[in-house]
C-alpha positions in Angstrom: 2.4 -2.3 -22.1 3.8 1.1 -19.4 4.5 -1.2 -16.6 4.2 1.1 -13.2 3.8 0.9 -10.1 0.2 -0.4 -7.7 -2.1 -0.5 -9.9 -0.7 0.5 -12.7 1.6 -1.9 -13.1 0.5 -5.1 -16.3 -2.5 -7.5 -15.6 -2.5 -10.1 -17.8 -5.9 -12.9 -18.4 -7.1 -15.6 -20.3 -9.9 -18.2 -19.3 -8.9 -21.4 -20.7 -12.0 -23.8 -21.3 -12.7 -27.1 -22.5 -12.2 -30.5 -20.1 -8.8 -31.9 -19.9 -5.3 -29.2 -18.5 -3.8 -27.3 -20.6 0.6 -27.4 -20.4 1.3 -23.5 -21.1 4.0 -20.9 -21.1 4.1 -17.6 -19.8 6.8 -15.3 -20.2 7.3 -11.5 -19.1 9.4 -9.7 -21.6 11.6 -6.6 -20.6 14.8 -6.1 -21.5 15.4 -7.5 -24.5 13.3 -4.9 -25.9 15.4 -2.8 -26.3 16.9 -4.6 -29.3 14.1 -4.3 -31.5 14.3 -0.9 -31.3 12.1 0.0 -27.4 12.4 2.7 -25.5 12.5 2.8 -21.9 12.1 -1.2 -21.5 11.4 -2.3 -18.3 15.1 -3.5 -16.6 13.8 -6.5 -15.1 9.9 -8.0 -14.8 8.9 -9.3 -12.0 5.2 -12.0 -12.9 2.9 -13.7 -10.5 0.5 -16.3 -11.7 -2.9 -16.2 -10.1 -6.1 -18.1 -10.6 -9.4 -19.2 -8.9 -10.2 -20.3 -5.4 -7.3 -23.0 -4.4 -4.2 -22.6 -6.4 -1.4 -21.6 -5.3 -0.2 -17.8 -6.8 3.2 -19.1 -8.5 6.2 -16.1 -8.4 8.7 -16.4 -10.8 11.7 -13.1 -11.0 14.5 -14.7 -13.1 13.6 -17.6 -15.7 16.4 -19.8 -14.3 16.1 -19.4 -10.9 14.6 -22.4 -10.3 16.9 -25.8 -12.1 13.5 -27.3 -12.4 12.2 -24.9 -14.4 14.8 -23.3 -16.5 15.4 -27.3 -18.2 11.4 -27.7 -19.2 11.4 -23.5 -20.4 14.7 -25.2 -22.5 12.3 -27.6 -23.3 9.9 -25.8 -25.3 12.3 -23.8 -27.4 11.2 -20.2 -26.7 13.5 -19.3 -23.2 13.9 -15.8 -22.7 16.9 -14.4 -24.0 18.0 -12.4 -21.4 17.9 -14.0 -17.3 16.0 -10.8 -16.1 13.4 -11.7 -17.6 10.2 -13.6 -16.3 9.3 -17.0 -16.9 6.4 -20.2 -15.9 5.7 -23.4 -17.1 2.3 -25.0 -15.8 -0.1 -27.4 -16.7 -3.4 -25.4 -16.1 -7.2 -26.9 -15.0 -9.7 -25.3 -17.0 -11.1 -21.5 -15.8 -9.8 -18.5 -15.4 -6.3 -17.1 -14.4 -4.2 -14.3 -14.2 0.1 -13.0 -14.7 0.7 -10.1 -13.0 3.9 -8.2 -14.3 5.3 -4.9 -11.7 9.5 -4.0 -11.4 12.0 -5.3 -9.5 12.3 -2.6 -6.3 8.9 -1.2 -8.0 11.7 0.7 -11.5 9.2 0.9 -14.8 9.3 0.5 -17.9 7.0 -0.6 -21.4 6.6 -4.8 -20.6 5.5 -8.0 -22.4 3.6 -10.4 -21.3 3.3 -13.3 -23.4 1.0 -16.7 -22.5 2.2 -19.5 -25.9 -0.3 -22.7 -26.0 1.4 -26.4 -26.1 -0.9 -28.4 -25.8 -2.8 -27.2 -28.5 -4.6 -30.8 -29.7 -5.8 -31.3 -26.1 -10.0 -31.1 -25.8 -9.1 -27.3 -24.6 -8.5 -23.6 -25.6 -7.7 -20.1 -24.6 -11.0 -18.5 -25.3 -10.7 -15.3 -24.0 -6.9 -13.3 -23.7 -7.1 -9.4 -22.2 -4.5 -6.8 -21.0 -5.6 -4.4 -18.6 -2.4 -0.8 -18.5 -2.1 2.2 -18.6 -2.9 3.6 -21.9 -0.1 6.3 -22.5 -0.4 8.2 -26.0 1.9 7.3 -28.8 4.3 4.9 -28.1 2.8 3.7 -25.2 -0.3 2.7 -26.3 -1.4 -0.7 -25.3 -0.7 -3.5 -28.2 -2.5 -7.1 -27.3 -0.6 -10.0 -30.0 -3.1 -12.9 -30.6 -1.9 -15.7 -32.6 -5.1 -17.6 -34.2 -4.1 -21.2 -35.6 -4.3 -25.2 -34.5 -7.2 -25.3 -37.6 -7.3 -24.6 -41.4 -10.1 -22.0 -41.6 -10.9 -18.7 -39.6 -12.3 -18.4 -36.3 -14.7 -15.5 -35.5 -13.2 -13.2 -32.1 -14.2 -10.3 -31.2 -12.3 -7.7 -28.8 -12.8 -4.9 -27.0 -11.0 -2.0 -25.6 -12.9 -1.7 -22.0 -11.9 1.9 -20.5 -15.1 3.6 -18.6 -16.7 1.3 -17.1 -14.1 -0.1 -14.9 -14.7 2.8 -12.8 -17.4 0.4 -10.9 -14.7 -1.9 -10.0 -13.0 1.1 -8.7 -10.1 2.4 -11.4 -9.1 5.2 -11.9 -7.8 6.4 -12.7 -9.7 4.9 -15.4 -9.6 5.5 -19.9 -12.8 7.7 -21.1 -13.4 7.0 -24.4 -10.7 4.2 -26.3 -10.1 3.3 -29.4 -10.2 0.5 -30.9 -7.8 -1.4 -34.0 -6.8 -4.6 -35.4 -4.5 -5.1 -37.5 -2.8 -8.0 -39.4 0.7 -9.3 -39.3 1.9 -6.2 -42.2 0.5 -3.9 -39.7 -2.9 -3.1 -42.3 -5.7 -2.0 -40.3 -9.0 -5.1 -40.4 -10.6 -3.2 -38.2 -11.0 -0.3 -36.1 -14.5 1.1 -33.6 -14.5 4.3 -31.3 -17.5 3.0 -30.4 -19.0 -0.2 -30.7 -22.7 1.3 -31.3 -21.0 3.3 -33.9 -22.1 0.5 -36.7 -25.5 -0.8 -36.5 -24.5 -4.5 -37.5 -21.9 -5.0 -35.5 -23.0 -4.4 -32.7 -26.5 -7.0 -33.4 -23.7 -8.9 -33.9 -21.4 -8.3 -30.5 -24.9 -7.8 -28.6 -26.0 -11.0 -29.9 -23.3 -13.0 -28.9 -23.8 -10.7 -25.2 -20.6 -9.5 -25.2 -21.5 -6.3 -26.1 -19.3 -2.9 -23.4 -22.0 -1.3 -20.5 -20.4 1.6 -22.0 -22.2 3.6 -25.1 -17.4 4.8 -25.4 -15.4 1.6 -25.0 -14.9 0.2 -28.4 -15.5 -4.0 -30.4 -15.6 -5.4 -33.1 -16.7 -9.1 -34.1 -14.8 -10.5 -37.1 -13.6 -13.6 -38.7 -10.2 -13.9 -39.1 -7.4 -16.3 -40.7 -4.7 -18.2 -39.7 -2.1 -15.6 -38.5 -1.1 -13.3 -36.5 -3.2 -10.4 -35.0 -2.6 -7.8 -32.6 -5.2 -5.3 -31.6 -4.5 -1.4 -30.7 -5.9 0.5 -27.8 -5.3 3.9 -26.7 -8.0 7.0 -26.1 -10.1 10.0 -28.8 -7.5 12.6 -28.9 -4.9 11.5 -26.7 -6.8 10.4 -23.5 -5.4 8.3 -20.7 -5.8 6.8 -18.3 -5.9 2.6 -17.0 -7.8 0.5 -20.2 -8.8 -3.1 -21.0 -8.0 -5.3 -24.2 -9.5 -8.1 -24.5 -10.0 -11.1 -27.7 -12.6 -14.1 -27.4 -11.9 -16.9 -29.6 -15.4 -17.5 -30.8 -14.3 -20.5 -32.8 -14.8 -21.1 -36.6 -18.1 -19.3 -37.7 
C-alpha cells in the first residue's frame, strides 16, 4: 500500500471472534520490499495497535527495540528481515482492532501491514481483515493478501471494495468508483467486480449476508475458496484515485 501522511497513512483493521484469546504477530514491512523489486519502499515504518475501550495502545518503531518482544518475535520464526521494520507479538481478546502504519518523521512510501494467526486451534478466529489506504494507479493500487487454512474444506468469503461511502465518515478524497479483483496464488483472476449489483445472484448473496455495500458504485464478491493464498486488488475505475478500503470477511464453511 502507498503509505502517506496525515489521514493517508496505512490502516489495517481486523476482528477477532470466538470465546478465547488469540495469539498474533503483527508486522509493518518497508525497506525489505526493495529485495522483491518494490520501488519507493517505506524506509522506516512505525506501527501502532489500537483496540476496544480500555485497550492500551501498543507502539513499535524497530522490532528489536524491546529485548523481550524481540525474543518472542524471533521465536515465531517470522521476524522481519530488516531491523528498521516493526513488529508486535501480542495475545488479544475477541474484539475489533486497528493497526496504523506511518513513516518515521513523516516519510512516505510503499509498505505492508501483516497479521499472522499463531493460535489457529483455539476457539477464536480472524473473521475480518481490512486495509484502508490511498489507492493510486499501476503498482500503487491497494493489495490485500490473505491465507485460508485450518481446515480441509472450502471457506466462504466476502471481499468488498469501499470508496464513496467513506465520505460519510469524513474521509477525503474518497475513491469515487472502486473496482475489485480476487486472485489466486498463481495470479489468476478468480472473480472480479465493478459495481456490487452488476450480478443479480451475487447481489442477492451479499444482501442475504448483511454485507452489501451501502453505495451502488462500490464493489463486492461472494466466493467459496479452497485453502491457499489469495489477494484482493482494489483500484479505481478508469485510473481513478483516492482513499479506499478493501475488506475480507471469513464466513466459514459453505
